[in-house]
Jmol script that loads the backbone (N, CA, C; Angstrom):
load data "model"
ATOM      1  N   UNK A   1      31.257  76.820-145.959  1.00  0.00           N
ATOM      2  CA  UNK A   1      32.702  77.515-146.140  1.00  0.00           C
ATOM      3  C   UNK A   1      32.268  79.183-145.930  1.00  0.00           C
ATOM      4  N   UNK A   2      33.193  79.681-144.992  1.00  0.00           N
ATOM      5  CA  UNK A   2      33.194  81.089-144.778  1.00  0.00           C
ATOM      6  C   UNK A   2      33.797  81.925-145.916  1.00  0.00           C
ATOM      7  N   UNK A   3      33.411  83.198-146.489  1.00  0.00           N
ATOM      8  CA  UNK A   3      33.819  84.100-147.216  1.00  0.00           C
ATOM      9  C   UNK A   3      34.554  84.979-146.497  1.00  0.00           C
ATOM     10  N   UNK A   4      36.214  85.036-146.793  1.00  0.00           N
ATOM     11  CA  UNK A   4      37.100  85.962-146.424  1.00  0.00           C
ATOM     12  C   UNK A   4      36.677  87.335-146.771  1.00  0.00           C
ATOM     13  N   UNK A   5      36.521  88.235-146.081  1.00  0.00           N
ATOM     14  CA  UNK A   5      36.548  89.826-145.962  1.00  0.00           C
ATOM     15  C   UNK A   5      38.323  89.717-146.718  1.00  0.00           C
ATOM     16  N   UNK A   6      37.996  90.722-147.895  1.00  0.00           N
ATOM     17  CA  UNK A   6      39.898  91.089-148.206  1.00  0.00           C
ATOM     18  C   UNK A   6      40.101  92.395-147.960  1.00  0.00           C
ATOM     19  N   UNK A   7      40.844  92.626-147.563  1.00  0.00           N
ATOM     20  CA  UNK A   7      41.331  94.050-146.527  1.00  0.00           C
ATOM     21  C   UNK A   7      42.249  94.827-147.794  1.00  0.00           C
ATOM     22  N   UNK A   8      41.761  95.878-148.597  1.00  0.00           N
ATOM     23  CA  UNK A   8      43.312  96.040-149.279  1.00  0.00           C
ATOM     24  C   UNK A   8      43.539  97.584-148.514  1.00  0.00           C
ATOM     25  N   UNK A   9      45.264  97.421-148.682  1.00  0.00           N
ATOM     26  CA  UNK A   9      45.749  98.569-148.009  1.00  0.00           C
ATOM     27  C   UNK A   9      47.063  98.686-148.747  1.00  0.00           C
ATOM     28  N   UNK A  10      47.728 100.207-149.052  1.00  0.00           N
ATOM     29  CA  UNK A  10      48.220 100.770-150.205  1.00  0.00           C
ATOM     30  C   UNK A  10      49.341 100.996-149.079  1.00  0.00           C
ATOM     31  N   UNK A  11      50.380  99.870-149.639  1.00  0.00           N
ATOM     32  CA  UNK A  11      51.986 100.144-148.980  1.00  0.00           C
ATOM     33  C   UNK A  11      52.698 100.949-149.994  1.00  0.00           C
ATOM     34  N   UNK A  12      53.519 101.818-149.729  1.00  0.00           N
ATOM     35  CA  UNK A  12      54.957 101.803-150.904  1.00  0.00           C
ATOM     36  C   UNK A  12      56.185 101.120-151.109  1.00  0.00           C
ATOM     37  N   UNK A  13      56.682 101.618-151.779  1.00  0.00           N
ATOM     38  CA  UNK A  13      58.088 100.625-152.190  1.00  0.00           C
ATOM     39  C   UNK A  13      58.536 100.246-150.409  1.00  0.00           C
ATOM     40  N   UNK A  14      59.331 100.799-149.794  1.00  0.00           N
ATOM     41  CA  UNK A  14      59.866 100.703-148.915  1.00  0.00           C
ATOM     42  C   UNK A  14      59.338  99.219-147.973  1.00  0.00           C
ATOM     43  N   UNK A  15      57.969 100.106-147.647  1.00  0.00           N
ATOM     44  CA  UNK A  15      56.989  99.217-146.832  1.00  0.00           C
ATOM     45  C   UNK A  15      57.035  97.856-147.383  1.00  0.00           C
ATOM     46  N   UNK A  16      56.895  97.710-148.665  1.00  0.00           N
ATOM     47  CA  UNK A  16      56.860  96.038-149.605  1.00  0.00           C
ATOM     48  C   UNK A  16      58.211  95.691-149.290  1.00  0.00           C
ATOM     49  N   UNK A  17      59.476  96.435-149.528  1.00  0.00           N
ATOM     50  CA  UNK A  17      60.537  95.769-149.116  1.00  0.00           C
ATOM     51  C   UNK A  17      60.778  95.104-147.762  1.00  0.00           C
ATOM     52  N   UNK A  18      60.078  96.093-146.880  1.00  0.00           N
ATOM     53  CA  UNK A  18      60.591  95.210-145.424  1.00  0.00           C
ATOM     54  C   UNK A  18      59.600  93.999-145.314  1.00  0.00           C
ATOM     55  N   UNK A  19      58.834  94.226-145.839  1.00  0.00           N
ATOM     56  CA  UNK A  19      57.462  92.877-145.819  1.00  0.00           C
ATOM     57  C   UNK A  19      58.319  91.688-146.595  1.00  0.00           C
ATOM     58  N   UNK A  20      59.050  91.976-147.336  1.00  0.00           N
ATOM     59  CA  UNK A  20      59.862  90.815-147.853  1.00  0.00           C
ATOM     60  C   UNK A  20      61.106  89.961-147.691  1.00  0.00           C
ATOM     61  N   UNK A  21      61.592  91.010-146.531  1.00  0.00           N
ATOM     62  CA  UNK A  21      62.751  90.405-145.791  1.00  0.00           C
ATOM     63  C   UNK A  21      62.372  88.900-145.152  1.00  0.00           C
ATOM     64  N   UNK A  22      63.669  88.151-145.390  1.00  0.00           N
ATOM     65  CA  UNK A  22      63.500  86.847-145.181  1.00  0.00           C
ATOM     66  C   UNK A  22      63.487  86.610-143.682  1.00  0.00           C
ATOM     67  N   UNK A  23      63.879  87.477-143.130  1.00  0.00           N
ATOM     68  CA  UNK A  23      63.802  87.478-141.587  1.00  0.00           C
ATOM     69  C   UNK A  23      62.592  87.494-140.547  1.00  0.00           C
ATOM     70  N   UNK A  24      61.729  87.944-141.604  1.00  0.00           N
ATOM     71  CA  UNK A  24      60.309  88.290-141.053  1.00  0.00           C
ATOM     72  C   UNK A  24      59.367  86.976-141.157  1.00  0.00           C
ATOM     73  N   UNK A  25      59.669  86.205-141.937  1.00  0.00           N
ATOM     74  CA  UNK A  25      59.340  84.614-141.871  1.00  0.00           C
ATOM     75  C   UNK A  25      58.134  84.667-142.085  1.00  0.00           C
ATOM     76  N   UNK A  26      57.326  85.434-143.379  1.00  0.00           N
ATOM     77  CA  UNK A  26      56.054  85.795-143.557  1.00  0.00           C
ATOM     78  C   UNK A  26      55.827  84.635-144.487  1.00  0.00           C
ATOM     79  N   UNK A  27      54.850  84.045-144.714  1.00  0.00           N
ATOM     80  CA  UNK A  27      54.375  83.275-145.398  1.00  0.00           C
ATOM     81  C   UNK A  27      54.958  83.042-147.003  1.00  0.00           C
ATOM     82  N   UNK A  28      55.410  82.256-147.685  1.00  0.00           N
ATOM     83  CA  UNK A  28      56.163  82.588-149.362  1.00  0.00           C
ATOM     84  C   UNK A  28      54.747  83.023-149.831  1.00  0.00           C
ATOM     85  N   UNK A  29      53.524  82.167-149.636  1.00  0.00           N
ATOM     86  CA  UNK A  29      52.721  82.471-150.675  1.00  0.00           C
ATOM     87  C   UNK A  29      52.135  84.144-150.297  1.00  0.00           C
ATOM     88  N   UNK A  30      52.194  84.472-148.889  1.00  0.00           N
ATOM     89  CA  UNK A  30      51.762  86.088-149.029  1.00  0.00           C
ATOM     90  C   UNK A  30      52.705  87.020-149.495  1.00  0.00           C
ATOM     91  N   UNK A  31      54.024  86.792-149.440  1.00  0.00           N
ATOM     92  CA  UNK A  31      55.392  87.323-149.795  1.00  0.00           C
ATOM     93  C   UNK A  31      54.793  87.364-151.847  1.00  0.00           C
ATOM     94  N   UNK A  32      54.623  86.272-152.561  1.00  0.00           N
ATOM     95  CA  UNK A  32      54.326  86.131-153.680  1.00  0.00           C
ATOM     96  C   UNK A  32      53.041  87.368-154.104  1.00  0.00           C
ATOM     97  N   UNK A  33      52.249  87.234-153.277  1.00  0.00           N
ATOM     98  CA  UNK A  33      51.007  88.424-153.407  1.00  0.00           C
ATOM     99  C   UNK A  33      51.474  89.791-153.293  1.00  0.00           C
ATOM    100  N   UNK A  34      52.564  89.935-152.383  1.00  0.00           N
ATOM    101  CA  UNK A  34      52.987  91.324-152.078  1.00  0.00           C
ATOM    102  C   UNK A  34      53.973  91.578-153.480  1.00  0.00           C
ATOM    103  N   UNK A  35      54.590  90.376-154.132  1.00  0.00           N
ATOM    104  CA  UNK A  35      55.676  90.864-155.118  1.00  0.00           C
ATOM    105  C   UNK A  35      54.481  91.173-156.346  1.00  0.00           C
ATOM    106  N   UNK A  36      53.537  90.368-156.720  1.00  0.00           N
ATOM    107  CA  UNK A  36      52.447  90.222-157.659  1.00  0.00           C
ATOM    108  C   UNK A  36      51.800  91.719-157.667  1.00  0.00           C
ATOM    109  N   UNK A  37      51.530  92.093-156.601  1.00  0.00           N
ATOM    110  CA  UNK A  37      50.627  93.549-156.685  1.00  0.00           C
ATOM    111  C   UNK A  37      51.421  94.674-157.129  1.00  0.00           C
ATOM    112  N   UNK A  38      50.822  95.147-158.087  1.00  0.00           N
ATOM    113  CA  UNK A  38      51.415  96.233-158.636  1.00  0.00           C
ATOM    114  C   UNK A  38      51.781  97.724-157.342  1.00  0.00           C
ATOM    115  N   UNK A  39      52.731  98.264-157.422  1.00  0.00           N
ATOM    116  CA  UNK A  39      52.771  99.651-156.835  1.00  0.00           C
ATOM    117  C   UNK A  39      51.545 100.252-156.351  1.00  0.00           C
ATOM    118  N   UNK A  40      51.249 100.953-157.373  1.00  0.00           N
ATOM    119  CA  UNK A  40      50.050 101.542-157.227  1.00  0.00           C
ATOM    120  C   UNK A  40      48.642 101.187-157.141  1.00  0.00           C
ATOM    121  N   UNK A  41      48.534  99.877-156.674  1.00  0.00           N
ATOM    122  CA  UNK A  41      47.554  99.132-156.303  1.00  0.00           C
ATOM    123  C   UNK A  41      47.364  98.732-154.917  1.00  0.00           C
ATOM    124  N   UNK A  42      46.596  98.746-154.296  1.00  0.00           N
ATOM    125  CA  UNK A  42      46.383  98.284-152.609  1.00  0.00           C
ATOM    126  C   UNK A  42      46.831  96.610-153.025  1.00  0.00           C
ATOM    127  N   UNK A  43      47.249  96.286-151.687  1.00  0.00           N
ATOM    128  CA  UNK A  43      47.384  94.869-151.342  1.00  0.00           C
ATOM    129  C   UNK A  43      46.344  94.398-150.788  1.00  0.00           C
ATOM    130  N   UNK A  44      45.560  93.169-151.118  1.00  0.00           N
ATOM    131  CA  UNK A  44      44.606  92.732-150.646  1.00  0.00           C
ATOM    132  C   UNK A  44      44.929  91.163-150.130  1.00  0.00           C
ATOM    133  N   UNK A  45      44.636  91.419-148.928  1.00  0.00           N
ATOM    134  CA  UNK A  45      44.478  90.016-148.155  1.00  0.00           C
ATOM    135  C   UNK A  45      43.761  90.123-146.873  1.00  0.00           C
ATOM    136  N   UNK A  46      43.296  88.848-146.419  1.00  0.00           N
ATOM    137  CA  UNK A  46      42.318  88.499-145.553  1.00  0.00           C
ATOM    138  C   UNK A  46      42.735  89.340-144.106  1.00  0.00           C
ATOM    139  N   UNK A  47      41.849  89.465-143.386  1.00  0.00           N
ATOM    140  CA  UNK A  47      42.115  89.701-141.951  1.00  0.00           C
ATOM    141  C   UNK A  47      43.207  88.869-141.208  1.00  0.00           C
ATOM    142  N   UNK A  48      42.922  87.444-141.703  1.00  0.00           N
ATOM    143  CA  UNK A  48      43.966  86.706-141.206  1.00  0.00           C
ATOM    144  C   UNK A  48      45.390  86.831-141.703  1.00  0.00           C
ATOM    145  N   UNK A  49      45.517  86.897-142.642  1.00  0.00           N
ATOM    146  CA  UNK A  49      46.711  87.187-143.424  1.00  0.00           C
ATOM    147  C   UNK A  49      47.474  88.518-143.013  1.00  0.00           C
ATOM    148  N   UNK A  50      46.596  89.449-142.779  1.00  0.00           N
ATOM    149  CA  UNK A  50      47.247  90.414-142.025  1.00  0.00           C
ATOM    150  C   UNK A  50      47.545  90.255-140.608  1.00  0.00           C
ATOM    151  N   UNK A  51      46.991  89.518-139.964  1.00  0.00           N
ATOM    152  CA  UNK A  51      46.989  89.388-138.440  1.00  0.00           C
ATOM    153  C   UNK A  51      48.702  88.434-138.747  1.00  0.00           C
ATOM    154  N   UNK A  52      48.894  87.551-139.557  1.00  0.00           N
ATOM    155  CA  UNK A  52      50.134  86.523-139.648  1.00  0.00           C
ATOM    156  C   UNK A  52      51.237  87.889-139.944  1.00  0.00           C
ATOM    157  N   UNK A  53      51.305  88.550-140.745  1.00  0.00           N
ATOM    158  CA  UNK A  53      52.400  89.800-140.866  1.00  0.00           C
ATOM    159  C   UNK A  53      52.229  90.595-139.913  1.00  0.00           C
ATOM    160  N   UNK A  54      51.448  90.661-139.274  1.00  0.00           N
ATOM    161  CA  UNK A  54      51.599  91.858-137.862  1.00  0.00           C
ATOM    162  C   UNK A  54      52.301  90.806-136.937  1.00  0.00           C
ATOM    163  N   UNK A  55      52.022  89.631-137.098  1.00  0.00           N
ATOM    164  CA  UNK A  55      52.749  89.019-135.784  1.00  0.00           C
ATOM    165  C   UNK A  55      54.155  88.865-136.068  1.00  0.00           C
ATOM    166  N   UNK A  56      54.655  88.599-137.405  1.00  0.00           N
ATOM    167  CA  UNK A  56      55.947  88.211-137.989  1.00  0.00           C
ATOM    168  C   UNK A  56      56.344  89.632-137.646  1.00  0.00           C
ATOM    169  N   UNK A  57      56.094  90.955-137.845  1.00  0.00           N
ATOM    170  CA  UNK A  57      56.723  92.103-137.692  1.00  0.00           C
ATOM    171  C   UNK A  57      56.912  92.390-136.671  1.00  0.00           C
ATOM    172  N   UNK A  58      56.132  92.325-135.464  1.00  0.00           N
ATOM    173  CA  UNK A  58      56.422  92.314-134.074  1.00  0.00           C
ATOM    174  C   UNK A  58      57.323  91.622-133.292  1.00  0.00           C
ATOM    175  N   UNK A  59      57.276  90.065-133.617  1.00  0.00           N
ATOM    176  CA  UNK A  59      58.231  89.414-133.555  1.00  0.00           C
ATOM    177  C   UNK A  59      59.453  89.917-133.577  1.00  0.00           C
ATOM    178  N   UNK A  60      59.792  90.149-135.111  1.00  0.00           N
ATOM    179  CA  UNK A  60      61.194  90.749-135.260  1.00  0.00           C
ATOM    180  C   UNK A  60      61.662  91.965-134.698  1.00  0.00           C
ATOM    181  N   UNK A  61      60.640  92.902-134.415  1.00  0.00           N
ATOM    182  CA  UNK A  61      60.855  94.268-133.641  1.00  0.00           C
ATOM    183  C   UNK A  61      61.239  93.851-132.245  1.00  0.00           C
ATOM    184  N   UNK A  62      60.583  93.061-131.612  1.00  0.00           N
ATOM    185  CA  UNK A  62      61.327  92.898-130.381  1.00  0.00           C
ATOM    186  C   UNK A  62      62.347  92.135-130.210  1.00  0.00           C
ATOM    187  N   UNK A  63      63.071  91.568-130.973  1.00  0.00           N
ATOM    188  CA  UNK A  63      64.082  90.523-130.948  1.00  0.00           C
ATOM    189  C   UNK A  63      65.266  91.278-131.655  1.00  0.00           C
ATOM    190  N   UNK A  64      65.212  92.329-132.628  1.00  0.00           N
ATOM    191  CA  UNK A  64      66.201  92.926-133.023  1.00  0.00           C
ATOM    192  C   UNK A  64      66.977  93.831-132.142  1.00  0.00           C
ATOM    193  N   UNK A  65      68.629  94.155-132.234  1.00  0.00           N
ATOM    194  CA  UNK A  65      69.084  95.057-131.593  1.00  0.00           C
ATOM    195  C   UNK A  65      69.395  96.443-132.167  1.00  0.00           C
ATOM    196  N   UNK A  66      68.921  96.120-133.803  1.00  0.00           N
ATOM    197  CA  UNK A  66      69.166  97.337-134.414  1.00  0.00           C
ATOM    198  C   UNK A  66      67.951  98.504-134.216  1.00  0.00           C
ATOM    199  N   UNK A  67      68.660  99.203-133.717  1.00  0.00           N
ATOM    200  CA  UNK A  67      67.195 100.690-133.632  1.00  0.00           C
ATOM    201  C   UNK A  67      66.471 101.468-134.627  1.00  0.00           C
ATOM    202  N   UNK A  68      67.274 101.061-135.850  1.00  0.00           N
ATOM    203  CA  UNK A  68      67.005 101.922-136.794  1.00  0.00           C
ATOM    204  C   UNK A  68      65.773 100.713-137.668  1.00  0.00           C
ATOM    205  N   UNK A  69      66.353  99.689-137.742  1.00  0.00           N
ATOM    206  CA  UNK A  69      65.601  98.874-138.242  1.00  0.00           C
ATOM    207  C   UNK A  69      64.221  98.511-137.243  1.00  0.00           C
ATOM    208  N   UNK A  70      64.534  98.384-136.012  1.00  0.00           N
ATOM    209  CA  UNK A  70      63.213  98.367-135.116  1.00  0.00           C
ATOM    210  C   UNK A  70      62.229  99.555-135.862  1.00  0.00           C
ATOM    211  N   UNK A  71      62.479 100.971-135.537  1.00  0.00           N
ATOM    212  CA  UNK A  71      61.696 102.054-135.814  1.00  0.00           C
ATOM    213  C   UNK A  71      60.885 101.892-137.292  1.00  0.00           C
ATOM    214  N   UNK A  72      61.842 101.065-138.471  1.00  0.00           N
ATOM    215  CA  UNK A  72      61.375 100.896-139.402  1.00  0.00           C
ATOM    216  C   UNK A  72      60.053 100.134-139.554  1.00  0.00           C
ATOM    217  N   UNK A  73      60.173  99.065-138.799  1.00  0.00           N
ATOM    218  CA  UNK A  73      59.117  97.783-138.300  1.00  0.00           C
ATOM    219  C   UNK A  73      58.083  98.700-137.877  1.00  0.00           C
ATOM    220  N   UNK A  74      58.376  99.126-136.953  1.00  0.00           N
ATOM    221  CA  UNK A  74      57.331  99.737-136.216  1.00  0.00           C
ATOM    222  C   UNK A  74      56.390 100.851-137.384  1.00  0.00           C
ATOM    223  N   UNK A  75      57.023 101.496-138.070  1.00  0.00           N
ATOM    224  CA  UNK A  75      56.268 102.485-138.966  1.00  0.00           C
ATOM    225  C   UNK A  75      55.244 101.473-139.555  1.00  0.00           C
ATOM    226  N   UNK A  76      55.994 100.282-140.416  1.00  0.00           N
ATOM    227  CA  UNK A  76      54.945  99.393-141.307  1.00  0.00           C
ATOM    228  C   UNK A  76      54.211  98.941-140.367  1.00  0.00           C
ATOM    229  N   UNK A  77      54.268  98.666-139.107  1.00  0.00           N
ATOM    230  CA  UNK A  77      53.375  97.838-138.381  1.00  0.00           C
ATOM    231  C   UNK A  77      52.452  98.848-138.421  1.00  0.00           C
ATOM    232  N   UNK A  78      52.731 100.019-137.695  1.00  0.00           N
ATOM    233  CA  UNK A  78      51.693 100.982-137.748  1.00  0.00           C
ATOM    234  C   UNK A  78      50.471 100.923-138.842  1.00  0.00           C
ATOM    235  N   UNK A  79      51.174 100.997-140.030  1.00  0.00           N
ATOM    236  CA  UNK A  79      50.724 101.433-141.183  1.00  0.00           C
ATOM    237  C   UNK A  79      49.447 100.307-141.615  1.00  0.00           C
ATOM    238  N   UNK A  80      49.836  99.009-141.102  1.00  0.00           N
ATOM    239  CA  UNK A  80      49.306  97.928-141.844  1.00  0.00           C
ATOM    240  C   UNK A  80      47.891  97.865-140.849  1.00  0.00           C
ATOM    241  N   UNK A  81      48.290  98.196-139.338  1.00  0.00           N
ATOM    242  CA  UNK A  81      47.360  97.911-138.280  1.00  0.00           C
ATOM    243  C   UNK A  81      45.959  98.834-138.695  1.00  0.00           C
ATOM    244  N   UNK A  82      46.672 100.244-138.540  1.00  0.00           N
ATOM    245  CA  UNK A  82      45.478 101.437-139.119  1.00  0.00           C
ATOM    246  C   UNK A  82      44.674 100.834-140.273  1.00  0.00           C
ATOM    247  N   UNK A  83      45.060 100.388-141.279  1.00  0.00           N
ATOM    248  CA  UNK A  83      44.321  99.831-142.537  1.00  0.00           C
ATOM    249  C   UNK A  83      43.872  99.029-141.925  1.00  0.00           C
ATOM    250  N   UNK A  84      43.847  97.857-141.177  1.00  0.00           N
ATOM    251  CA  UNK A  84      43.110  96.861-140.775  1.00  0.00           C
ATOM    252  C   UNK A  84      41.856  97.233-139.977  1.00  0.00           C
ATOM    253  N   UNK A  85      42.103  98.263-139.188  1.00  0.00           N
ATOM    254  CA  UNK A  85      41.004  98.853-138.123  1.00  0.00           C
ATOM    255  C   UNK A  85      40.361  99.513-139.221  1.00  0.00           C
ATOM    256  N   UNK A  86      40.617 100.694-140.136  1.00  0.00           N
ATOM    257  CA  UNK A  86      39.580 101.342-140.978  1.00  0.00           C
ATOM    258  C   UNK A  86      39.731 100.801-142.192  1.00  0.00           C
ATOM    259  N   UNK A  87      39.327  99.816-142.438  1.00  0.00           N
ATOM    260  CA  UNK A  87      39.324  99.323-144.210  1.00  0.00           C
ATOM    261  C   UNK A  87      38.618 100.292-145.279  1.00  0.00           C
ATOM    262  N   UNK A  88      39.515 100.429-146.451  1.00  0.00           N
ATOM    263  CA  UNK A  88      38.914 101.428-147.334  1.00  0.00           C
ATOM    264  C   UNK A  88      39.713 102.644-147.122  1.00  0.00           C
ATOM    265  N   UNK A  89      40.193 103.253-145.607  1.00  0.00           N
ATOM    266  CA  UNK A  89      40.881 104.275-145.711  1.00  0.00           C
ATOM    267  C   UNK A  89      42.308 103.836-146.075  1.00  0.00           C
ATOM    268  N   UNK A  90      42.752 103.425-146.140  1.00  0.00           N
ATOM    269  CA  UNK A  90      44.435 103.205-146.662  1.00  0.00           C
ATOM    270  C   UNK A  90      44.207 102.410-147.866  1.00  0.00           C
ATOM    271  N   UNK A  91      43.058 101.940-148.601  1.00  0.00           N
ATOM    272  CA  UNK A  91      43.050 101.121-149.542  1.00  0.00           C
ATOM    273  C   UNK A  91      42.678 101.895-150.540  1.00  0.00           C
ATOM    274  N   UNK A  92      41.658 101.654-151.787  1.00  0.00           N
ATOM    275  CA  UNK A  92      41.716 102.169-153.086  1.00  0.00           C
ATOM    276  C   UNK A  92      41.148 103.669-152.970  1.00  0.00           C
TER     277      UNK A  92
END
end "model"
wireframe off; spacefill off
backbone 0.3
color backbone group
């Protein structure tokens, strides 16, 4: 069994609301972790979990006709991508 390195990323209220949108199809277990993590604390997930979330965001952004929603998704995507690329910088 390999240990998963957890990546903490601090996300604001709006970014968390976006991640909990049903149309993103993020795994329920990950949505529950997002809900359960206090707002002032970073959300800690494995790299593969963050990759799943990024894929869900990208898929929705590529298929929406709503430009404002697309820009919102792009902002959240970039925040998470930066957090994964530079662990600790956006975390605690």
